MARVEXMI-242347 format. One record per atom (N, C-alpha, C, O, CB): atom name; residue in one letter; x negated, z negated, y negated; residue number from 1. Coordinates in steps of 0.05 Angstrom, whole numbers, padded with zeros to 5 digits. Atoms other than C-alpha are relative to their C-alpha. Glycine has a CB too. Example, Ala and Ser with C-alpha at 12.3 -4.5 7.8 and 13.67 -1.06 7.14 Angstrom:
<recs>
> a|r|xx|zz|yy|k
> N|A|-00018|00000|00024|1
> CA|A|-00246|-00156|00090|1
> C|A|-00018|00000|-00024|1
> O|A|-00039|-00013|-00024|1
> CB|A|00020|-00025|-00001|1
> N|S|00016|00001|00024|2
> CA|S|-00273|-00143|00021|2
> C|S|00015|-00014|-00022|2
> O|S|00005|-00018|-00044|2
> CB|S|-00009|00029|-00009|2
</recs>
This chain:
<recs>
> a|r|xx|zz|yy|k
> N|M|-00007|-00040|00003|1
> CA|M|-01033|-00402|00636|1
> C|M|00030|00003|-00007|1
> O|M|00036|00013|-00028|1
> CB|M|-00004|00021|00035|1
> N|F|-00015|-00004|-00003|2
> CA|F|-00961|-00406|00658|2
> C|F|00019|-00018|-00027|2
> O|F|00038|-00008|-00040|2
> CB|F|00000|-00001|00027|2
> N|K|-00016|00017|00019|3
> CA|K|-00936|-00468|00607|3
> C|K|-00009|00017|-00019|3
> O|K|00012|00026|-00029|3
> CB|K|-00004|-00034|-00005|3
> N|R|00001|-00019|00028|4
> CA|R|-00971|-00418|00544|4
> C|R|00020|00027|00004|4
> O|R|00029|00041|-00014|4
> CB|R|-00036|00012|-00007|4
> N|K|-00019|-00024|00004|5
> CA|K|-00930|-00365|00565|5
> C|K|00031|-00011|-00005|5
> O|K|00045|-00002|-00023|5
> CB|K|-00002|00020|00028|5
> N|I|-00030|00014|00005|6
> CA|I|-00862|-00408|00571|6
> C|I|00000|-00011|-00027|6
> O|I|00021|-00007|-00039|6
> CB|I|00008|-00025|00022|6
> N|V|00007|00000|00031|7
> CA|V|-00891|-00436|00498|7
> C|V|00007|00018|-00012|7
> O|V|00027|00019|-00026|7
> CB|V|-00026|-00002|-00007|7
> N|G|-00009|-00021|00021|8
> CA|G|-00898|-00369|00472|8
> C|G|00029|00013|-00002|8
> O|G|00043|00020|-00021|8
> CB|G|-00017|00022|00002|8
> N|A|-00038|-00013|-00007|9
> CA|A|-00827|-00341|00508|9
> C|A|00019|-00011|-00025|9
> O|A|00033|00003|-00040|9
> CB|A|00019|-00020|00037|9
> N|V|-00016|00020|00017|10
> CA|V|-00796|-00412|00465|10
> C|V|-00006|00006|-00019|10
> O|V|00013|00016|-00030|10
> CB|V|-00001|-00027|00001|10
> N|L|00002|00000|00026|11
> CA|L|-00829|-00404|00404|11
> C|L|00008|00033|-00009|11
> O|L|00017|00038|-00031|11
> CB|L|-00030|-00010|-00008|11
> N|L|-00013|-00022|00013|12
> CA|L|-00811|-00329|00403|12
> C|L|00027|-00009|-00004|12
> O|L|00032|-00017|-00027|12
> CB|L|-00001|00027|00015|12
> N|L|-00032|00007|-00008|13
> CA|L|-00734|-00344|00424|13
> C|L|-00001|-00019|-00024|13
> O|L|00018|-00012|-00037|13
> CB|L|00009|-00015|00035|13
> N|G|-00003|00008|00031|14
> CA|G|-00740|-00385|00359|14
> C|G|00006|00007|-00017|14
> O|G|00027|00004|-00029|14
> CB|G|-00014|-00004|-00011|14
> N|L|00000|-00017|00026|15
> CA|L|-00763|-00341|00309|15
> C|L|00023|00028|00011|15
> O|L|00029|00044|-00007|15
> CB|L|-00040|00012|-00010|15
> N|V|-00013|-00019|00009|16
> CA|V|-00716|-00289|00340|16
> C|V|00034|-00001|00003|16
> O|V|00053|00014|00004|16
> CB|V|-00012|00021|00014|16
> N|G|-00041|00007|-00007|17
> CA|G|-00647|-00330|00349|17
> C|G|00010|00002|-00033|17
> O|G|00031|00012|-00040|17
> CB|G|00013|-00047|00019|17
> N|P|-00014|00008|00017|18
> CA|P|-00640|-00347|00282|18
> C|P|-00004|00034|-00020|18
> O|P|00016|00038|-00034|18
> CB|P|-00012|-00032|-00013|18
> N|C|00006|-00026|00010|19
> CA|C|-00664|-00271|00251|19
> C|C|00028|00013|00021|19
> O|C|00043|00028|00008|19
> CB|C|-00038|00012|00007|19
> N|A|-00022|-00018|-00010|20
> CA|A|-00608|-00243|00303|20
> C|A|00021|-00005|-00011|20
> O|A|00037|00012|-00020|20
> CB|A|00006|00000|00025|20
> N|A|-00023|00014|00014|21
> CA|A|-00561|-00297|00278|21
> C|A|00009|00021|-00034|21
> O|A|00029|00033|-00041|21
> CB|A|-00015|-00039|-00008|21
> N|Q|-00007|-00006|00030|22
> CA|Q|-00568|-00272|00204|22
> C|Q|00000|00028|00004|22
> O|Q|00010|00039|-00016|22
> CB|Q|-00021|-00010|-00026|22
> N|A|-00011|-00023|-00001|23
> CA|A|-00564|-00201|00231|23
> C|A|00022|00000|00001|23
> O|A|00035|00010|-00016|23
> CB|A|-00006|00014|00014|23
> N|A|-00039|-00004|-00003|24
> CA|A|-00492|-00209|00259|24
> C|A|00005|-00011|-00017|24
> O|A|00028|-00003|-00022|24
> CB|A|00020|-00013|00025|24
> N|D|-00023|-00004|00029|25
> CA|D|-00472|-00237|00188|25
> C|D|00006|00022|-00007|25
> O|D|00029|00032|-00007|25
> CB|D|-00007|-00009|-00027|25
> N|E|00005|-00033|00007|26
> CA|E|-00490|-00173|00168|26
> C|E|00028|00007|-00011|26
> O|E|00041|00004|-00032|26
> CB|E|-00008|00023|00031|26
> N|P|-00031|-00023|00001|27
> CA|P|-00428|-00132|00179|27
> C|P|00031|-00028|-00002|27
> O|P|00054|-00022|-00007|27
> CB|P|00002|00028|00047|27
> N|R|-00022|00020|00015|28
> CA|R|-00384|-00203|00168|28
> C|R|00004|00008|-00026|28
> O|R|00026|00017|-00035|28
> CB|R|-00008|-00030|-00002|28
> N|R|00000|00010|00029|29
> CA|R|-00406|-00208|00097|29
> C|R|00014|00033|-00001|29
> O|R|00037|00038|-00008|29
> CB|R|-00035|-00012|-00019|29
> N|S|-00017|-00025|00016|30
> CA|S|-00396|-00127|00088|30
> C|S|00035|00001|00010|30
> O|S|00053|00006|-00006|30
> CB|S|-00017|00034|00011|30
> N|A|-00032|-00007|00000|31
> CA|A|-00327|-00124|00122|31
> C|A|00017|-00025|-00019|31
> O|A|00040|-00023|-00026|31
> CB|A|00013|00002|00037|31
> N|A|-00010|00014|00022|32
> CA|A|-00313|-00181|00076|32
> C|A|00003|00008|-00026|32
> O|A|00024|00002|-00037|32
> CB|A|-00012|-00018|-00002|32
> N|Q|00013|-00013|00022|33
> CA|Q|-00337|-00150|00018|33
> C|Q|00015|00028|-00003|33
> O|Q|00015|00036|-00026|33
> CB|Q|-00032|00003|00004|33
> N|A|-00008|-00022|-00014|34
> CA|A|-00305|-00087|00042|34
> C|A|00035|-00004|-00002|34
> O|A|00051|00014|-00008|34
> CB|A|-00015|00000|00031|34
> N|D|-00033|00007|-00002|35
> CA|D|-00231|-00126|00047|35
> C|D|-00001|-00010|-00027|35
> O|D|00021|-00003|-00036|35
> CB|D|00013|-00024|00026|35
> N|A|-00008|00013|00018|36
> CA|A|-00237|-00163|-00019|36
> C|A|-00008|00027|-00021|36
> O|A|00006|00027|-00041|36
> CB|A|-00013|-00030|-00001|36
> N|E|00000|-00031|00021|37
> CA|E|-00263|-00084|-00058|37
> C|E|00037|00008|00007|37
> O|E|00051|00018|-00010|37
> CB|E|-00031|00035|00016|37
> N|Q|-00028|-00012|-00011|38
> CA|Q|-00190|-00067|-00018|38
> C|Q|00016|-00015|-00015|38
> O|Q|00036|-00002|-00024|38
> CB|Q|00008|-00001|00032|38
> N|K|-00019|00008|00004|39
> CA|K|-00157|-00116|-00044|39
> C|K|00001|00003|-00037|39
> O|K|00019|00006|-00053|39
> CB|K|00001|-00027|00016|39
> N|S|-00012|-00003|00024|40
> CA|S|-00177|-00113|-00108|40
> C|S|00012|00028|-00017|40
> O|S|00019|00026|-00040|40
> CB|S|-00018|-00009|-00012|40
> N|W|-00003|-00015|00021|41
> CA|W|-00159|-00041|-00126|41
> C|W|00028|00008|00010|41
> O|W|00042|00024|-00001|41
> CB|W|-00021|00023|-00006|41
> N|E|-00033|00003|-00012|42
> CA|E|-00090|-00054|-00077|42
> C|E|00010|-00016|-00029|42
> O|E|00032|-00010|-00038|42
> CB|E|00005|-00025|00036|42
> N|K|-00009|00015|00028|43
> CA|K|-00083|-00101|-00146|43
> C|K|00005|00005|-00017|43
> O|K|00019|-00008|-00032|43
> CB|K|-00011|-00011|-00009|43
> N|E|00006|-00013|00017|44
> CA|E|-00093|-00058|-00184|44
> C|E|00024|00016|-00007|44
> O|E|00039|00017|-00026|44
> CB|E|-00022|00011|00006|44
> N|F|-00020|-00023|00003|45
> CA|F|-00052|-00004|-00165|45
> C|F|00033|-00011|-00004|45
> O|F|00050|-00002|-00019|45
> CB|F|-00002|00019|00028|45
> N|D|-00035|00012|00008|46
> CA|D|00019|-00053|-00157|46
> C|D|-00006|-00006|-00025|46
> O|D|00012|00002|-00040|46
> CB|D|00016|-00031|00017|46
> N|E|-00009|00005|00032|47
> CA|E|00003|-00074|-00225|47
> C|E|00005|00022|-00022|47
> O|E|00019|00020|-00042|47
> CB|E|-00021|-00015|-00013|47
> N|V|-00005|-00025|00014|48
> CA|V|-00003|-00004|-00253|48
> C|V|00021|00015|00008|48
> O|V|00029|00029|-00011|48
> CB|V|-00020|00017|00002|48
> N|C|-00014|-00018|-00018|49
> CA|C|00046|00032|-00204|49
> C|C|00022|-00022|-00006|49
> O|C|00044|-00011|-00005|49
> CB|C|-00012|00008|00034|49
> N|S|-00029|00026|00004|50
> CA|S|00100|-00037|-00218|50
> C|S|00015|00010|-00029|50
> O|S|00037|00003|-00037|50
> CB|S|-00016|-00044|-00005|50
> N|K|-00013|00005|00026|51
> CA|K|00112|-00017|-00285|51
> C|K|00013|00028|-00017|51
> O|K|00014|00038|-00040|51
> CB|K|-00024|-00015|-00019|51
> N|T|-00006|-00032|00010|52
> CA|T|00143|00049|-00283|52
> C|T|00029|00009|-00011|52
> O|T|00040|00030|-00017|52
> CB|T|-00003|00019|00025|52
> N|Q|-00038|00006|00005|53
> CA|Q|00217|00022|-00301|53
> C|Q|-00004|-00004|-00024|53
> O|Q|00012|00004|-00041|53
> CB|Q|00019|-00028|00014|53
> N|D|00000|00001|00036|54
> CA|D|00192|00004|-00367|54
> C|D|-00006|00019|-00020|54
> O|D|-00002|00017|-00044|54
> CB|D|-00018|-00017|-00010|54
> N|A|00021|-00014|00011|55
> CA|A|00155|00056|-00383|55
> C|A|00005|00014|-00016|55
> O|A|-00012|00030|-00024|55
> CB|A|-00013|00012|00013|55
> N|M|-00012|-00014|00025|56
> CA|M|00201|00086|-00439|56
> C|M|-00010|-00022|-00024|56
> O|M|-00016|-00013|-00046|56
> CB|M|00039|00004|00003|56
> N|T|00002|00018|00012|57
> CA|T|00186|00021|-00471|57
> C|T|-00033|00004|-00009|57
> O|T|-00036|00001|-00033|57
> CB|T|00010|-00022|00016|57
> N|F|00030|00001|00003|58
> CA|F|00112|00026|-00477|58
> C|F|-00009|00016|-00023|58
> O|F|00007|00034|-00028|58
> CB|F|-00015|00010|00025|58
> N|S|00009|-00008|00017|59
> CA|S|00073|00048|-00532|59
> C|S|-00026|00022|00005|59
> O|S|-00046|00017|00019|59
> CB|S|-00003|-00022|-00012|59
> N|E|00020|-00025|-00009|60
> CA|E|00033|00118|-00534|60
> C|E|-00033|-00010|00011|60
> O|E|-00045|-00001|00030|60
> CB|E|-00004|00020|-00030|60
> N|E|00033|00011|-00019|61
> CA|E|-00041|00075|-00524|61
> C|E|00008|-00019|00024|61
> O|E|-00009|-00020|00043|61
> CB|E|-00025|-00023|-00022|61
> N|E|-00001|00010|-00028|62
> CA|E|-00011|00032|-00471|62
> C|E|00010|00024|00014|62
> O|E|-00006|00029|00032|62
> CB|E|00019|-00027|00004|62
> N|L|00002|-00022|-00020|63
> CA|L|00015|00094|-00438|63
> C|L|-00029|00021|00003|63
> O|L|-00036|00035|00022|63
> CB|L|00025|00018|-00009|63
> N|K|00032|-00008|-00005|64
> CA|K|-00053|00120|-00447|64
> C|K|-00017|-00019|00025|64
> O|K|-00028|-00017|00047|64
> CB|K|-00016|-00008|-00033|64
> N|D|00024|00028|-00019|65
> CA|D|-00091|00061|-00418|65
> C|D|00019|-00005|00029|65
> O|D|00010|-00022|00045|65
> CB|D|-00003|-00045|-00024|65
> N|L|-00025|00000|-00028|66
> CA|L|-00029|00066|-00355|66
> C|L|-00022|00031|00007|66
> O|L|-00038|00032|00025|66
> CB|L|00051|00006|-00010|66
> N|I|00009|-00037|-00012|67
> CA|I|-00057|00151|-00351|67
> C|I|-00027|-00017|00010|67
> O|I|-00027|-00018|00034|67
> CB|I|-00007|00037|-00033|67
> N|R|00028|00005|-00003|68
> CA|R|-00133|00115|-00347|68
> C|R|00006|-00014|00021|68
> O|R|00002|-00005|00043|68
> CB|R|-00018|-00013|-00023|68
> N|R|-00001|00014|-00025|69
> CA|R|-00116|00065|-00305|69
> C|R|00002|00007|00031|69
> O|R|-00007|-00004|00051|69
> CB|R|00018|-00012|-00003|69
> N|C|-00014|-00015|-00025|70
> CA|C|-00083|00111|-00254|70
> C|C|-00020|00021|00013|70
> O|C|-00018|00031|00035|70
> CB|C|00027|00018|-00010|70
> N|D|00016|-00021|-00008|71
> CA|D|-00142|00156|-00256|71
> C|D|-00028|-00012|00014|71
> O|D|-00037|00000|00033|71
> CB|D|-00005|00019|-00027|71
> N|A|00008|00025|-00003|72
> CA|A|-00188|00100|-00246|72
> C|A|00001|-00008|00029|72
> O|A|-00019|-00011|00042|72
> CB|A|00017|-00017|-00016|72
> N|L|-00003|00000|-00019|73
> CA|L|-00160|00089|-00188|73
> C|L|-00003|00023|00029|73
> O|L|-00005|00019|00053|73
> CB|L|00017|-00010|-00007|73
> N|L|-00002|-00027|-00017|74
> CA|L|-00161|00156|-00154|74
> C|L|-00019|00002|00020|74
> O|L|-00015|00008|00044|74
> CB|L|-00003|00025|-00018|74
> N|P|00023|00001|-00016|75
> CA|P|-00231|00151|-00131|75
> C|P|-00004|-00017|00026|75
> O|P|-00012|-00009|00047|75
> CB|P|-00018|-00007|-00016|75
> N|Q|00000|00025|-00026|76
> CA|Q|-00228|00083|-00086|76
> C|Q|00032|00017|00024|76
> O|Q|00032|00016|00049|76
> CB|Q|00013|-00049|-00021|76
> N|I|-00014|-00004|-00019|77
> CA|I|-00160|00119|-00058|77
> C|I|-00006|00021|00016|77
> O|I|00004|00022|00039|77
> CB|I|00020|00002|-00008|77
> N|E|00011|-00023|-00021|78
> CA|E|-00194|00181|-00030|78
> C|E|-00013|-00007|00021|78
> O|E|-00016|00005|00042|78
> CB|E|-00017|00019|-00012|78
> N|K|00019|00003|-00025|79
> CA|K|-00240|00140|00006|79
> C|K|00012|-00009|00023|79
> O|K|-00002|-00008|00043|79
> CB|K|-00023|-00020|-00004|79
> N|L|-00013|00016|-00015|80
> CA|L|-00180|00103|00048|80
> C|L|00002|00032|00021|80
> O|L|-00003|00056|00016|80
> CB|L|00030|-00019|-00017|80
> N|D|-00009|-00013|-00025|81
> CA|D|-00158|00130|00121|81
> C|D|00021|00023|-00017|81
> O|D|00032|00027|-00039|81
> CB|D|00016|-00026|00025|81
> N|E|-00031|-00023|00020|82
> CA|E|-00109|00189|00115|82
> C|E|00025|00005|-00004|82
> O|E|00037|00023|-00016|82
> CB|E|00003|00022|00004|82
> N|S|-00025|00009|-00001|83
> CA|S|-00047|00157|00131|83
> C|S|-00003|-00011|-00031|83
> O|S|00010|00001|-00048|83
> CB|S|00007|-00020|00026|83
> N|Q|00001|00018|00018|84
> CA|Q|-00064|00108|00076|84
> C|Q|00000|00016|-00022|84
> O|Q|00018|00014|-00039|84
> CB|Q|-00021|-00018|00001|84
> N|R|00004|-00005|00023|85
> CA|R|-00097|00153|00031|85
> C|R|00034|00025|-00015|85
> O|R|00041|00029|-00038|85
> CB|R|-00034|00013|00003|85
> N|K|-00023|-00011|00009|86
> CA|K|-00027|00201|00036|86
> C|K|00016|-00015|-00013|86
> O|K|00020|-00011|-00037|86
> CB|K|00013|00010|00016|86
> N|V|-00021|00021|00010|87
> CA|V|00019|00150|00024|87
> C|V|-00012|-00014|-00029|87
> O|V|00005|-00011|-00046|87
> CB|V|00004|-00026|00026|87
> N|H|00014|00011|00027|88
> CA|H|-00025|00114|-00040|88
> C|H|00001|00025|-00025|88
> O|H|00011|00026|-00047|88
> CB|H|-00035|-00010|00008|88
> N|L|00006|-00020|00028|89
> CA|L|-00049|00181|-00073|89
> C|L|00037|00015|-00006|89
> O|L|00046|00019|-00029|89
> CB|L|-00032|00034|00011|89
> N|G|-00024|-00007|00013|90
> CA|G|00024|00208|-00073|90
> C|G|00016|-00016|-00016|90
> O|G|00025|-00006|-00037|90
> CB|G|00014|00006|00016|90
> N|R|-00011|00021|00028|91
> CA|R|00057|00135|-00108|91
> C|R|-00019|00012|-00028|91
> O|R|-00012|00017|-00051|91
> CB|R|-00009|-00042|00007|91
> N|L|00014|00008|00033|92
> CA|L|-00002|00140|-00157|92
> C|L|00002|00031|-00021|92
> O|L|00005|00032|-00045|92
> CB|L|-00044|-00011|00005|92
> N|R|-00015|-00030|00019|93
> CA|R|00011|00223|-00176|93
> C|R|00028|-00012|-00016|93
> O|R|00031|-00011|-00041|93
> CB|R|00013|00032|00027|93
> N|K|-00029|00011|00017|94
> CA|K|00087|00189|-00188|94
> C|K|-00002|00000|-00026|94
> O|K|00003|00013|-00046|94
> CB|K|00010|-00028|00004|94
> N|C|00000|00011|00019|95
> CA|C|00069|00145|-00223|95
> C|C|-00020|00005|-00033|95
> O|C|-00015|-00005|-00055|95
> CB|C|-00001|-00020|00012|95
> N|R|00024|-00013|00019|96
> CA|R|00008|00177|-00269|96
> C|R|00022|00022|-00010|96
> O|R|00028|00027|-00033|96
> CB|R|-00034|00014|00020|96
> N|G|-00019|-00025|00018|97
> CA|G|00060|00237|-00276|97
> C|G|00026|-00014|-00016|97
> O|G|00034|-00004|-00037|97
> CB|G|00016|00026|00025|97
> N|L|-00022|00014|00015|98
> CA|L|00118|00191|-00298|98
> C|L|-00015|-00011|-00027|98
> O|L|-00002|-00008|-00047|98
> CB|L|00015|-00026|00020|98
> N|Y|00011|00010|00024|99
> CA|Y|00072|00161|-00351|99
> C|Y|-00010|00019|-00016|99
> O|Y|-00008|00015|-00041|99
> CB|Y|-00019|-00018|00004|99
> N|A|00002|-00027|00017|100
> CA|A|00048|00231|-00375|100
> C|A|00018|00017|-00005|100
> O|A|00013|00038|-00016|100
> CB|A|-00017|00015|00007|100
> N|Y|-00031|-00016|00004|101
> CA|Y|00119|00257|-00376|101
> C|Y|00022|-00021|-00023|101
> O|Y|00043|-00015|-00034|101
> CB|Y|00019|00003|00039|101
> N|V|-00008|00021|00023|102
> CA|V|00138|00198|-00424|102
> C|V|-00019|00001|-00021|102
> O|V|-00010|00003|-00043|102
> CB|V|00003|-00029|00008|102
> N|L|00026|-00005|00028|103
> CA|L|00064|00203|-00469|103
> C|L|00021|00022|-00004|103
> O|L|00041|00013|-00016|103
> CB|L|-00043|00012|00007|103
> N|D|00008|-00014|00012|104
> CA|D|00078|00270|-00479|104
> C|D|00044|00002|-00008|104
> O|D|00053|00021|-00021|104
> CB|D|-00025|00024|00016|104
> N|A|-00024|-00008|00011|105
> CA|A|00159|00266|-00491|105
> C|A|00007|-00024|-00031|105
> O|A|00027|-00024|-00047|105
> CB|A|00025|-00001|00030|105
> N|K|00000|00018|00028|106
> CA|K|00144|00208|-00549|106
> C|K|-00024|00018|-00005|106
> O|K|-00027|00022|00019|106
> CB|K|-00004|-00039|00000|106
> N|G|00017|-00022|00005|107
> CA|G|00088|00259|-00568|107
> C|G|00024|00020|-00018|107
> O|G|00020|00027|-00041|107
> CB|G|-00013|00013|00032|107
> N|N|-00013|-00026|00019|108
> CA|N|00150|00310|-00586|108
> C|N|00019|-00013|-00014|108
> O|N|00037|-00001|-00025|108
> CB|N|00015|00027|00017|108
> N|E|-00023|00019|00010|109
> CA|E|00191|00255|-00610|109
> C|E|-00010|00004|-00032|109
> O|E|00007|00007|-00049|109
> CB|E|-00002|-00037|00013|109
> N|K|00005|00005|00021|110
> CA|K|00152|00254|-00668|110
> C|K|-00011|00026|-00021|110
> O|K|-00015|00029|-00045|110
> CB|K|-00015|-00020|00004|110
> N|K|-00001|-00038|00017|111
> CA|K|00142|00332|-00683|111
> C|K|00027|00004|-00022|111
> O|K|00031|00025|-00033|111
> CB|K|00010|00031|00032|111
</recs>
């Protein structure tokens, strides 16, 4: 009888071990996925905001695309913690504002 309990316990642990290991991996995957998502928006953010010095050289369509890309980044940045959100939102607004200003100026030139 005692041997059956030991065998049962060993079998139970044999089944629980892999399940527990798999469950323990889930947070790591989620953290890795979140890290990849953050790198993705950061890459887009850097790419969009790095072009401000050339804003006057862009066509109206290019400027509209940059403004659209800024708008697409907004929801992702709003999910950040408070200090990161403040920094990135401030810079994003400045980038978008510059592109909108240049687009408006180019539109007024045509009139």
